[in-house]
TORNUDREN-111126 format. One record per residue (C-alpha): x, y, z; residue number from 1; chain. Coordinates in steps of 0.001 Angstrom, whole numbers, padded with zeros to 6 digits, m for minus. Example, Ala and Ser with C-alpha at 12.3 -4.5 7.8 and 13.67 -1.06 7.14 Angstrom:
+---------+---------+---------+-----+--------+
:      px :      py :      pz : num : cadena :
+---------+---------+---------+-----+--------+
:  012300 : m004500 :  007800 :   1 :      A :
:  013670 : m001060 :  007140 :   2 :      A :
+---------+---------+---------+-----+--------+
//
This chain:
+---------+---------+---------+-----+--------+
:      px :      py :      pz : num : cadena :
+---------+---------+---------+-----+--------+
:  107908 : m143857 : m179748 :   1 :      A :
:  110401 : m146736 : m179946 :   2 :      A :
:  110080 : m149883 : m182080 :   3 :      A :
:  110329 : m152965 : m179846 :   4 :      A :
:  109599 : m155701 : m182387 :   5 :      A :
:  108208 : m155806 : m185870 :   6 :      A :
:  104741 : m154279 : m185581 :   7 :      A :
:  105072 : m153322 : m181892 :   8 :      A :
:  106121 : m149972 : m180469 :   9 :      A :
:  106694 : m148673 : m176964 :  10 :      A :
:  104751 : m145459 : m176900 :  11 :      A :
:  105006 : m144415 : m173251 :  12 :      A :
:  108095 : m145753 : m171511 :  13 :      A :
:  106992 : m144218 : m168192 :  14 :      A :
:  103775 : m146310 : m168258 :  15 :      A :
:  105213 : m149323 : m170130 :  16 :      A :
:  102572 : m148950 : m172848 :  17 :      A :
:  103088 : m151214 : m175840 :  18 :      A :
:  100887 : m150915 : m178887 :  19 :      A :
:  100558 : m151966 : m182500 :  20 :      A :
:  102729 : m149816 : m184729 :  21 :      A :
:  100448 : m146975 : m185899 :  22 :      A :
:  101890 : m147352 : m189407 :  23 :      A :
:  100040 : m150682 : m189602 :  24 :      A :
:  096693 : m149098 : m188699 :  25 :      A :
:  095981 : m147206 : m191883 :  26 :      A :
:  092440 : m148504 : m192415 :  27 :      A :
:  091144 : m147387 : m189045 :  28 :      A :
:  093673 : m144941 : m187633 :  29 :      A :
:  093886 : m144676 : m183860 :  30 :      A :
:  094577 : m141303 : m182324 :  31 :      A :
:  094720 : m141449 : m178541 :  32 :      A :
:  096087 : m138493 : m176630 :  33 :      A :
:  098633 : m138953 : m173840 :  34 :      A :
:  096009 : m137909 : m171282 :  35 :      A :
:  093538 : m140525 : m172555 :  36 :      A :
:  096210 : m143202 : m172578 :  37 :      A :
:  097260 : m142372 : m169008 :  38 :      A :
:  093610 : m142611 : m167910 :  39 :      A :
:  093178 : m145977 : m169654 :  40 :      A :
:  096325 : m147438 : m168087 :  41 :      A :
:  095368 : m146203 : m164607 :  42 :      A :
:  091876 : m147671 : m164990 :  43 :      A :
:  093351 : m151028 : m166028 :  44 :      A :
:  095522 : m151079 : m162881 :  45 :      A :
:  092526 : m150101 : m160754 :  46 :      A :
:  090501 : m152942 : m162292 :  47 :      A :
:  093317 : m155451 : m161743 :  48 :      A :
:  093618 : m154373 : m158099 :  49 :      A :
:  089869 : m154856 : m157675 :  50 :      A :
:  090034 : m158308 : m159321 :  51 :      A :
:  092864 : m159384 : m157009 :  52 :      A :
:  090897 : m158263 : m153938 :  53 :      A :
:  087697 : m159875 : m155261 :  54 :      A :
:  089475 : m163163 : m156002 :  55 :      A :
:  091215 : m163221 : m152631 :  56 :      A :
:  088038 : m162421 : m150708 :  57 :      A :
:  085453 : m164450 : m152619 :  58 :      A :
:  087510 : m167405 : m153802 :  59 :      A :
:  090325 : m168024 : m151355 :  60 :      A :
:  088272 : m167166 : m148283 :  61 :      A :
:  085409 : m169379 : m149419 :  62 :      A :
:  087721 : m172322 : m150155 :  63 :      A :
:  089218 : m172055 : m146656 :  64 :      A :
:  085742 : m172401 : m145154 :  65 :      A :
:  084589 : m175396 : m147194 :  66 :      A :
:  085748 : m178835 : m146169 :  67 :      A :
:  088145 : m180657 : m148464 :  68 :      A :
:  087091 : m184176 : m149504 :  69 :      A :
:  088672 : m186978 : m147475 :  70 :      A :
:  089769 : m188811 : m150637 :  71 :      A :
:  092531 : m187689 : m152968 :  72 :      A :
:  092283 : m186696 : m156608 :  73 :      A :
:  091074 : m189514 : m158836 :  74 :      A :
:  089989 : m191685 : m155901 :  75 :      A :
:  086445 : m192713 : m155223 :  76 :      A :
:  084699 : m191534 : m152057 :  77 :      A :
:  083324 : m195101 : m151499 :  78 :      A :
+---------+---------+---------+-----+--------+
//
């Protein structure tokens, strides 16, 4: 574990996992194993990949199909 900034540590350099310094979490201590942390990070990447695909398919594709207004921004259609 390496201190990056005050209150922030780099716990897993291989996964680029930053977290709040555990010394600051004395009221509700967090104890996450390396295996759990690896699973969490992988699931976050999987979710981000899904969001990128979802956005590209449902938003960009849909906007390409709809017609753009003939008037510019801030101009009336009349």
